[in-house]
Phi, psi and omega in degrees: 000315179296326179293323179294320179297318179297321180294320179295318179297324182290336180274344183300313180301322180293319179294319179297319179297322180294319179295316179299321179296318180295317178298318179297320179296320179296319179295320179294321180294323181292323176073178183291343181264016184295340181282349181288151184261007182072044182288161179228155174231141175274141178230148175207162185240135175237115179232149177086196186294145175277117185229174173303330177296317177299315180298317179299317182296315182292324176297318178292322180297320176299315181296316180295318181296320179292317181294327180278352178076029179289155178296323184196167171250122179254123181252115173277119190242133172210102185214142173278349182136205181156210184280129179296325179299319178292322178297321178298319177300316181294317179299316179300318180292325178290317182294332181252021185292143179278358178213163181299138177246129180240126174254126179241107178286107187201164359281191178305135183093353180286168184222141169248069186272153174050247181301331179296334178295313179298318182295316180296317179297331185281348182289153174296322176228128179248127181229153178224142174283155176304149178065033173245168184225161179212144176131207181054057187254023178291128183283155172230159182272177186288351175259002178081001181276166177295137181273162180283169181299327180298318181293316179298315181294326176296317178293323178296318178296323177298314179295319180297318180297319178295314181300317180293321180296321183262001178070035180256172184294117182284322183301316179292322179302317180290320181293325179297326181274309186284325185248354183070027184290144177224142182225167180275173182297316182295319178293324180296320178292320183297321182269357178086020176285326174229171188264324189222152168238103183225146188277323187218181185294321180299313179294327179295316180297321177296319181288334181279333187301127179085355180285139179259134178226160179260118180241113180051044176085358181242145179280128180237131177260121181285134176238085187247003179294117181077010181293148180266123178283138178236116184284133173259103184280146172286130180305153184301316181298320180288327175299320178297316179296319178292324177298319180293331180281056182231126185301320180294315181293322178299317180294318179296316181297319180295317179293316179298317180299318179297315181293324179295320178292322175300318179298320180295320178293320183287331184222068183297144181183252184287342180088007181297318179299320179295319180296311179299319181295314181295315180298317180297317181292323177297315178297320179296320179295325176298313179300318181290337180285336183251000178250158180288095188269141172262117188289342172295322176295321178297317180298321179294323178292322175297319177298320179299318178299315181297320180292321178295319177295322179299329179299331180290336182265350174221061189291151175093333181285319176090000181295314178298317180295318180294315178296320178296321179294317178298316179294326179295316179297312180296320178298319178296324180292322185259003187295320182239159184282112180296334182296336180273355185085002180257115183200162176279127181287150179298324182291345173265318186296309186293308179299323179295318180295318179297316179296320179298317179299312182297317182288327177295317177296317179299318178298321178297319178295320179298319179295318180299317180292322179298330179271003175068035179219161179292150175302136178072005176272115187261358185258148176266072184288356179282339181294134182097350181281154177259129182234165177245130184283139175218161173059053176268353184301323180266022181059034178226068181298139182220165175214152184257132176236104185066240179259007186246138174260135181241147171281143182246145177216129181292141179298321177265111182303339181282343180277147179245132179271146182234153176302137178083359182281136177273134182224159177247134179281124180246344180195170178224135178235093184058247181264005179256139174258130176269125189232160174234124180299141176272309177234102187296334185263357180280113183232124177232158180284141177284152178290115183292344182274349181271146181230121182286350181065211183267353178065000000 
């Protein structure tokens, strides 16, 4: 018995050592981050003009992030500005958000201009990447004209209220609206307009960890160290709508739609040109409905359409095409408010205008050829000519004039035309010649080797 006790005592140190080794291995495996709970943050990107589509997306992203239990919603922002009404919607959703909202103006070179200033100020935490800017928030009206003092002061009060709510620099908020002031990321941090200057998402998460923010009246401490980012994608249909809300694309679609309809008028047939034209113009009108439009530019574009159509009625001269092109260029320049940073780029405007001119002239030539006359020839010199009827067997009498085949129709509906019959042209109805038989009983066989084609 005593021997067994001694043997048991001798095994205790070895067992204790084994247990200690196992515990140590577990601690090493857990590592220094073992205290983390595996938190996540929702992220999303806003680029381009602030539109109703942007507001819808951010409202949905907030709802999804809250339902999924994320620590915060991080919005990567790069915008030249946009609609103040849409910015107000976004600000309201941020101020009443059920979880912390972080706006990160990024990447380097990005801008939180105009409406983007209000959005950035409204976040619980505002951060900017190095070499980014914020400001220039002076409002303009929907006609692109200077707004009155009442409108400016209303926007200034809006910016001041946001700044006071979030504890940000009020002086800069007012200067951004009243004076159009803009500053860099480093200056924004220095004056307290934003909270952090960080280059990327990893540095942002490190800077947010442990920060306290007020969410719906309650203090929330962010725990973002080692948090996993989860991207909240904009739905495909909404991406398409946001894509359409682009000044360059809106201008191209409007021009394309006009040219497609011109082609349909010049060469009627299957209606494909008309369908493409109508769809393009509808998409362009949607873009113009959500962007800050200058109605003087819209009027010029309508004038351009009218001038292009006029080219079809006086083809070959080019006056309508030239006037339409000039109106198109001016319309593109004035279509959107340049003060908001939303405008048609020259590299889009010039090639589109040149192409429109060329295609308008081509459409005019097509119409002239379809009518069987030279471009810019305004007289019906075919009237009074004597022709010989052919191909009446399929009830489609025709006659050849030079290289062109014309459909024939007797002036008196009771008269019947016969192959080989000589007739005199007394009028023209589009592609049909109205004729009067010279010798009603003269009938000759048509040349079987000739083909009238499509006429």
